[in-house]
C-alpha positions in Angstrom: -50.3 -13.6 -2.2 -48.1 -11.3 -4.2 -48.0 -8.9 -1.2 -46.7 -11.7 1.0 -44.1 -12.6 -1.5 -42.9 -9.0 -1.9 -42.6 -8.7 1.9 -40.4 -11.8 2.0 -38.0 -10.1 -0.4 -37.6 -7.0 1.8 -35.0 -8.7 3.9 -32.6 -9.6 1.0 -30.2 -7.3 -0.8 -31.3 -8.4 -4.3 -33.3 -11.0 -6.1 -33.8 -12.4 -9.7 -36.8 -13.3 -11.8 -36.0 -17.0 -11.1 -36.2 -16.2 -7.4 -39.7 -14.8 -7.8 -40.7 -17.7 -9.9 -39.7 -20.1 -7.2 -41.7 -18.2 -4.6 -44.8 -18.2 -6.9 -44.6 -22.0 -7.2 -46.7 -23.6 -9.9 -48.2 -20.3 -11.2 -48.1 -19.7 -15.0 -44.8 -18.8 -16.5 -45.7 -15.2 -17.2 -46.9 -14.5 -13.6 -43.5 -13.6 -12.2 -42.9 -11.0 -15.0 -46.4 -9.6 -14.5 -45.8 -9.3 -10.8 -42.4 -7.6 -11.3 -43.9 -5.2 -13.8 -46.6 -4.2 -11.4 -44.2 -3.8 -8.5 -41.9 -1.6 -10.5 -44.8 0.5 -11.8 -45.9 1.2 -8.2 -42.3 1.9 -7.1 -42.2 -1.1 -4.8 -39.3 -2.8 -6.7 -36.2 -1.2 -8.3 -34.5 -2.8 -11.2 -30.7 -2.9 -10.8 -30.1 -4.4 -14.3 -31.9 -6.8 -16.5 -33.3 -9.7 -14.4 -31.9 -8.3 -11.1 -33.9 -6.3 -8.6 -34.3 -5.1 -5.0 -37.3 -3.9 -3.1 -37.9 -0.2 -2.3 -38.2 -1.2 1.4 -34.8 -2.8 1.4 -33.4 0.4 -0.2 -35.0 2.6 2.3 -33.6 0.6 5.2 -30.0 0.3 4.0 -29.1 2.9 1.4 -27.2 5.0 3.9 -25.0 2.1 4.9 -21.4 2.8 4.0 -21.1 -0.5 2.1 -24.4 -0.4 0.3 -23.3 1.3 -2.9 -20.1 -0.7 -3.3 -22.0 -4.0 -2.8 -24.7 -3.0 -5.3 -22.0 -2.1 -7.7 -20.6 -5.7 -7.4 -24.1 -7.1 -8.0 -24.4 -5.2 -11.2 -20.9 -6.1 -12.4 -19.4 -8.9 -10.3 -15.9 -8.8 -11.9 -15.1 -5.3 -10.7 -13.7 -3.3 -7.7 -14.8 0.1 -6.5 -12.2 2.7 -7.3 -11.5 6.0 -9.1 -13.6 9.1 -8.1 -15.9 7.3 -5.8 -13.1 6.0 -3.6 -11.1 9.2 -3.7 -14.2 11.3 -2.7 -15.0 9.0 0.2 -11.4 9.4 1.4 -11.7 13.2 1.1 -9.2 13.4 -1.7 -11.7 14.8 -4.2 -14.1 17.5 -3.2 -17.0 19.7 -4.4 -18.7 17.3 -6.8 -20.8 14.3 -6.3 -19.6 11.4 -8.4 -21.3 8.2 -9.6 -20.3 4.9 -8.1 -17.1 4.2 -10.1 -15.4 0.9 -10.5 -12.7 -0.8 -12.5 -13.3 -4.0 -14.4 -11.6 -6.5 -16.7 -14.7 -6.4 -18.9 -15.6 -3.6 -21.3 -16.3 -0.1 -20.1 -19.9 0.3 -19.1 -22.3 2.7 -17.5 -25.5 1.5 -15.9 -28.3 3.9 -15.0 -31.1 2.9 -12.7 -33.3 4.4 -10.0 -30.4 4.2 -7.5 -28.2 6.4 -9.7 -25.3 5.9 -12.0 -22.8 3.0 -11.8 -19.7 3.4 -14.1 -17.2 0.7 -14.9 -13.8 1.4 -16.6 -11.8 -1.3 -18.3 -8.3 -1.9 -17.2 -5.6 -4.4 -18.3 -5.2 -7.6 -16.3 -1.7 -6.7 -15.2 -3.2 -3.6 -13.4 -6.1 -5.4 -11.9 -4.9 -5.4 -8.3 -4.6 -3.2 -5.2 -7.9 -3.8 -3.7 -9.3 -5.5 -0.5 -12.3 -7.9 -0.2 -15.2 -7.3 2.1 -18.7 -8.6 2.6 -22.0 -6.8 3.0 -25.2 -8.8 3.9 -23.8 -11.8 2.0 -22.5 -9.8 -1.0 -18.8 -10.1 -1.6 -17.3 -6.9 -3.1 -13.9 -5.4 -3.7 -12.7 -1.9 -3.1 -9.4 -0.2 -4.0 -7.0 1.2 -1.5 -6.7 5.0 -1.7 -3.3 4.8 -3.4 -4.6 2.3 -6.0 -7.8 4.4 -6.6 -5.5 7.4 -7.2 -3.3 5.3 -9.6 -6.5 4.1 -11.5 -7.9 7.7 -11.7 -4.7 9.2 -13.0 -3.9 6.4 -15.3 -7.3 6.4 -17.0 -7.5 10.2 -17.2 -6.0 12.0 -20.3 -3.2 14.4 -19.4 -1.7 15.4 -22.8 1.7 17.0 -22.8 1.2 19.2 -19.7 3.1 16.6 -17.6 6.3 17.6 -19.3 6.1 21.1 -18.1 8.2 21.9 -15.0 5.5 24.4 -13.9 2.6 22.0 -14.0 0.9 21.2 -10.7 -1.3 18.2 -11.3 -2.8 18.0 -7.8 -3.8 21.7 -7.9 -5.4 21.5 -11.3 -7.5 18.4 -10.4 -8.2 19.7 -6.9 -6.7 16.6 -5.3 -6.0 16.9 -1.6 -3.0 14.7 -1.8 -1.4 16.2 1.3 -3.8 13.8 3.2 -1.7 10.8 1.9 0.5 9.3 4.6 4.1 8.5 3.9 3.1 4.8 3.7 0.4 5.6 1.2 2.8 7.6 -0.9 5.1 4.6 -1.0 2.2 2.3 -1.9 1.3 4.6 -4.8 4.9 4.7 -6.0 5.0 0.9 -5.9 2.0 0.7 -8.3 3.7 3.2 -10.6 7.1 1.4 -10.6 5.5 -2.0 -11.2 3.4 -0.7 -14.1 6.4 0.4 -16.2 4.1 3.1 -17.8 6.1 6.3 -18.7 3.0 8.5 -18.1 2.7 7.2 -14.6 6.4 7.8 -14.0 6.0 11.4 -15.0 3.0 11.7 -12.7 4.9 10.4 -9.8 7.8 12.8 -10.5 5.3 15.7 -10.7 3.6 14.8 -7.4 6.9 14.4 -5.6 8.0 17.8 -6.9 4.8 19.7 -6.0 3.0 17.8 -3.2 5.1 15.1 -1.6 8.2 17.0 -1.0 10.6 15.6 1.7 
């Protein structure tokens, strides 16, 4: 019976303890936890976070899909949007290193480690929580930053110290950012986020990028 139930879960992106309980019907209360424990022990089920799971079979079928990781990130922390290193790397703006699935959230900073990898969430103020688009993957709604907003989030949340005040400082070169890939429209979008933020640090960053990378 448990094998049939597990097979029925292979077609959905995630499920909860309550979902397993409903499939088991009138079985004793501890049965669903016992089943989940056994499935995880044999590697048939992967725990995303407390009380939320997906099957190994679903993972094998879909983990190479472009939207798989962003959607799973939204399952783990619904009030978030994918941004920062993950988005920049997918766009080709950051190279050489493999980054965790990184997101921005209104909730507290959090890192979740599971068998799929690392999912990091950085807190940001409500007035900066924008600049993303909404999408859907197998019924999961998720949000992802535009490339200019991902760059804004990345630079805003990254310590820079006093180096920005130096006329010789090349921020893009030091961080190995391929910002020459930004189109003029994306440069304007980034500048819009900077100007609306009224954050002196971001003003200095924009000035530095215009001097070293985005020269007319």
